[in-house]
C-alpha positions in Angstrom: 79.2 127.4 54.5 78.9 131.4 55.3 81.4 132.2 57.6 79.3 134.6 58.8 77.0 133.0 59.5 79.1 129.9 60.8 81.1 132.4 63.7 78.4 133.8 65.2 76.8 130.0 65.8 79.8 128.6 66.9 80.5 132.0 69.5 76.8 131.1 70.7 77.6 127.1 71.0 80.4 128.0 73.2 78.4 129.9 75.3 75.7 127.0 75.7 78.4 124.7 76.4 80.0 127.3 79.4 77.4 126.7 82.0 74.9 124.2 82.9 75.7 122.2 79.9 78.9 121.1 80.6 78.0 120.4 83.6 75.6 117.9 82.3 78.2 116.1 80.0 80.4 115.9 83.3 77.3 114.3 85.3 76.6 112.1 82.4 80.5 110.7 82.1 80.1 110.0 85.5 77.1 108.1 85.1 78.7 105.9 82.8 81.8 105.0 85.4 79.3 104.3 87.8 77.8 101.6 85.6 80.7 99.9 84.4 82.7 99.7 87.6 79.9 98.6 88.9 79.1 95.8 86.2 83.0 94.9 86.4 83.3 94.2 90.2 79.5 92.2 89.9 81.8 90.1 86.9 84.9 90.1 89.4 82.9 89.1 92.5 80.7 86.0 90.6 84.5 85.0 89.5 86.0 84.8 92.3 82.8 83.0 93.9 83.2 79.1 94.9 81.7 75.9 96.5 83.3 76.8 100.0 81.5 73.3 101.9 82.3 71.3 98.4 85.9 72.9 98.9 86.6 72.5 102.6 85.6 68.1 101.9 87.9 68.0 99.3 90.9 69.3 100.8 89.8 67.7 104.0 90.7 64.3 103.3 93.7 65.3 101.2 95.3 67.0 104.7 94.0 64.4 106.7 96.0 61.6 104.3 98.7 64.4 104.4 99.2 64.3 100.9 99.6 68.5 100.5 100.7 68.4 97.4 97.0 66.9 96.0 95.3 69.9 98.5 97.0 72.8 96.6 96.3 71.0 93.6 92.3 71.3 94.8 93.5 74.4 95.2 94.7 75.4 91.3 91.9 73.8 89.8 89.7 75.8 92.0 90.4 79.3 92.1 89.4 82.1 93.4 89.6 84.2 96.9 89.4 81.9 98.7 91.6 78.9 97.4 94.2 81.6 96.7 94.6 81.9 100.6 94.2 78.5 101.4 97.2 77.6 99.2 99.1 80.3 100.9 99.1 78.2 103.9 99.3 75.2 102.4 102.6 76.7 101.0 103.8 76.7 104.6 102.5 73.8 105.8 105.5 72.4 107.8 106.2 75.9 109.3 105.0 76.8 112.6 101.0 77.6 112.9 101.8 81.3 113.6 103.9 81.4 110.2 100.9 79.4 108.5 98.6 82.4 110.0 100.7 85.2 108.7 101.1 83.6 105.3 97.2 83.3 104.4 96.7 86.9 106.4 98.9 88.5 104.2 97.7 86.6 101.0 94.1 87.5 102.9 95.2 91.5 102.5 96.1 91.2 98.7 92.7 89.5 97.4 90.4 91.7 99.5 92.2 94.4 98.1 91.8 92.8 94.4 87.8 92.8 95.7 87.9 96.1 96.8 89.3 97.6 93.4 87.7 100.6 91.7 84.7 100.1 94.5 85.9 103.1 96.4 85.0 105.4 93.0 81.5 105.0 92.9 81.4 105.8 96.4 83.1 109.3 94.8 81.2 109.4 92.7 77.9 109.8 94.8 79.1 111.9 96.8 80.5 114.6 94.3 77.8 113.3 91.6 75.3 116.0 93.6 77.8 118.5 94.6 78.4 118.8 90.2 74.8 119.1 90.0 74.3 121.8 92.3 77.3 124.0 91.0 75.1 123.3 87.4 72.6 125.2 89.0 74.0 127.8 91.0 75.8 129.0 87.1 72.0 128.8 86.2 70.1 131.1 88.1 74.0 132.7 88.1 72.3 133.1 84.0 69.0 133.8 84.6 69.8 136.8 87.0 72.3 138.2 84.8 69.7 138.0 82.0 67.2 140.0 84.5 69.9 142.7 84.9 71.1 142.9 81.2 67.6 143.2 80.3 66.3 146.0 83.3 63.1 145.8 84.5 61.3 147.0 82.1 62.0 144.4 79.2 62.8 141.2 81.1 61.7 137.8 79.0 60.2 135.7 81.5 61.0 132.6 78.9 64.2 133.0 78.5 64.4 133.3 82.6 62.3 130.7 83.3 64.4 128.5 80.7 67.6 129.3 82.6 66.4 127.8 86.0 64.7 125.3 84.8 67.9 123.7 82.9 69.5 124.6 86.1 67.0 122.5 88.4 67.6 120.0 85.7 71.3 119.8 86.7 70.7 119.2 90.2 67.6 116.5 89.3 70.7 114.9 87.4 73.6 114.5 90.1 70.9 113.3 92.3 70.0 110.5 89.4 73.4 109.7 89.0 73.9 109.7 92.9 71.0 107.9 94.1 72.0 104.2 91.9 76.0 104.8 92.7 75.2 104.9 96.7 73.6 101.7 96.4 75.2 100.1 94.2 78.6 100.9 96.6 77.0 99.4 99.5 76.0 96.1 97.5 79.4 96.1 96.7 80.6 96.9 100.2 78.1 94.1 101.8 79.4 91.7 99.2 82.9 91.8 99.6 82.0 91.7 103.5 80.7 88.5 103.3 83.8 87.2 101.5 85.5 88.1 103.8 83.3 86.0 107.1 83.8 83.2 104.4 87.6 83.5 104.4 88.1 83.7 107.5 86.2 80.5 108.7 87.6 79.0 105.7 91.4 80.0 107.1 90.7 79.2 110.3 89.5 75.5 109.6 92.0 74.7 107.7 94.7 75.9 109.9 92.9 73.7 112.5 93.5 70.9 109.9 97.2 71.6 109.4 97.9 71.4 113.0 96.2 68.7 113.9 97.9 66.8 111.4 101.3 67.8 112.3 100.3 66.9 115.8 98.7 63.4 114.2 102.5 62.7 112.7 104.6 63.7 115.6 102.5 61.7 117.5 
């Protein structure tokens, strides 16, 4: 390879990568990260889902019979977010109602944190992707005006200036293409998590009532 031809090509490539091209690379990385997080969160949420109605029916029989060990075993066999929270309450079955609720509440906070893990990154990408694209647009226009200034008003290359402006607008479009799906994905995941929270609250309240009434029954 001719070193005299290689060095100018390398310098040209570096100049090419120093403005709008590196912006497109960053936006592309953001899109990959956003897609990966969305898929990972969807898989985790699906894994955390259980048949709540059947789960409560299985627990109700064990709790009413006073067989807490069997109820805990049902939770372990079922798995998932809600069963982990209920298990924390069952472990405190011989305590006061407030202690049972506190145990389930603490476990619930941990489980919800697991559900929300990495979801905020989608929101961050949705906010910064258009800004990164706008930065690329600004850099592209700076390059275009630099071409105009360097060539002078007499010898302006419309093709080169047009290319610079085109690439500048492409970065903005790319940022929006990444941001819009990220916003949709984030809001969808948040809505799923809110559904989980509501299901957790109703299930936890029902299990606490079962445990309290069981204690009242046996104390009677």
